[in-house]
N, C-alpha and C positions, 0 to 999 in steps of 0.2 A: 774672935769672929772669923779671921782669915782661915784659921786651921779648919774650922767647921765648914766653911765655904769650899776650901780645897778638897776636903773629903767628899763633899756632896757632888762635886763636878769633876772628880779626878779622872774619870774615863771619858770625858766629853771633849772631843777635839775643838769644838766651838761652843761658846756659852752666850746665850742671848739674855738681855735684860728681862724680857718677858718670862723666860724660864726661871730666872732668879726670883722674880716677884711671885711666881706660883709657889715656890718652895719657901720663900721668906717674904711674906706680904709687906712687912714693915722695913724691908731692906733700904738702907740709906745709900743711894747711888754715889755719894761722895766717897764711899769706900773704894769704888773702882778707880777713881782718880788717884787716891792715896796709894793703892796697890800698884798702879802703873808706875808711879814715881819710885816705889820700892823695887820695881823690876820683877814683881811676882806675876803680873799679867800684862798682856799687850792688847791694844785695841785694833780690831780688824777693820771695822767701819762702825758708824754710829749704831749703838745698840748691840754690838757683837764683840766678844772678847775671847781670849784663849790664854792658857797658861804659857809662860814664855818658852818652855821646852816641849810643848805638847805635840804639835803637828810634825812628827818626824818620819812618817810613812806616806807613800803615795795615797793610800786609802784615807788617811787623815786629811790630806789636802782636798780630796774629792768631797768628803763630808763638809769641810769648811766651804768649799765652792757651792755645794748644794744649798747650804743653810743661810749664807749671808745675802743671797739674792734669790728669792723664791717667787714663782716656780722656775726651776732650772734643772738641767742634767748635764753631765760632762759629755762632751762630744768633740768633733773635729780632730785636730792633731793629738789632743790628749787621749781621746778614746782610741784613735788609730794606733797610738803608741802602746796603750794598754792591751790592745788585741794583737800586737805583734806585726801590724801592717807597716808601720814605719819604726825606725830604730830610735828616734829621739826620746830622751827622758823628759820628765815633767819639771820644767822651770816656770812655765806659764801654764795655768790651767784654763783651757778653753771650754766654754759651756754655751748652751743654747737656752734661751729664755723667751717667754712671751712678753716680757717687759722691755723697756728701751735698752739699746746697746750701751753698755757701761763697762768701766774698768776700775778695779780696786787694787792698789798696791799694798801688800801686807808684808811683814817680815818673813813670812813663810814662802810666799809665791805671789806672782802677779795673777790676778783673776780677771779674765776677759769674758764678757757675756755678749752673745750675738742674737739679735732679735729674729724670731720667726713668728708667723701667724699662729693663732691658737690651734687651728686645725692641723698644723704641722708639728705640734708638740706631742710626739709619740715615738715609739720605737726604742725605748730605753728599758733596761732591766734593773731590778733592785738587787744589789750585791751585798750580802751580809758579811761582816767580819767582826773581830772581837770587840770592837767599840761601837757597834751599831750597824748601819748600812748606808749605801750611797747609790744614787741614780747614775747609771752609765749607759750611753747609747750602745745598742748592738753594733757589731761591725758593719752590718749592712746600712743601718741608719747613719752611722758616723760618716761613712763614705758619701752618702747622699747629701747629708748636711754640708760636708766639705765642698762637694761639686756645686751645690745650690748656692752657697754663700761665697763662692769664688768664681765670679763670672769670667775671669781671665782664662780659666781652664776650660777650653772649648773645643779644641781640635785634637786629632789623633796624636800629633807630636807632643802636645801639652800633656795629655794623659800618660803617654809613654815616659815623659820627663819626670813624672812624679816618683818613679823608681820605688814603687810600693812592693812589699814582699810577695813574690809570686806564689810561694807555698801557702801563705796565709790567705791570699786572695782566692786561691783554688778551693779553699775550704768554706767559702761563703755559701749561704743558703740563697741560691739564685731565684728560687720561687718567692722567697720573702723579699728579696731585693726588688723584683719586678712588681710585687704587690705594693711595696712602699712607693715605688716610682709613680704608680697610677694615682696614689693619694696626693702626691704633690701637684698633679694636674699641670705639669710644666713640660711642653714639647722640648724646650732646650735641655732640661735635665734628662728627659728620656733619651735624647740624642747622646748626651755625655755618658749616660749609663750604658747605652749600646756600644759606644766606642770602648769603654772600659772592659765590657764583657768580651768584645771581639779581641781585644789585646790580651786578655787572660787566656782565651781559647788558643790564641796564637803563641802563647808563652812569651809575650812582649817581643 
């Protein structure tokens, strides 16, 4: 049974019990416990599993992050790193969701989810890769999510201290940035965005 299961889900970075049941309606979930003990699979959270050596790329981690807590998309520091705005690699995957703020510790990475209102759940792109696709904030939305969810970043010196990549920032779509700012309907965020734009124009 395990070999058939492995072949069925070999290219899936994350496997849900619901997906298993669709393919194998009579599947005995006790198999999952047995296979965990054997070291074949690992549990990411209730109802979600992965093969022990499966998530070995950033893209795999992003798929895992998307799927174990839906709806969500990768944003904040993880998206800023992906877009080359900050240098940090992916050790914790930061995401935005309309569900409550949550954290899941998995053997692959720590998965953090930050709550936003449903009307702010936008500004992400679908990125295809060889194992499927994942939802990732555009650089403009990742910046705004970061500024919106970090109230301590408020004045010019705070924005300057972020040390974001000047070249990457200069390539932003500023029309999109301003359009997104208006959708937040937040004077504080608008002020932060203006500070950031002024600092980009001044070359920090």
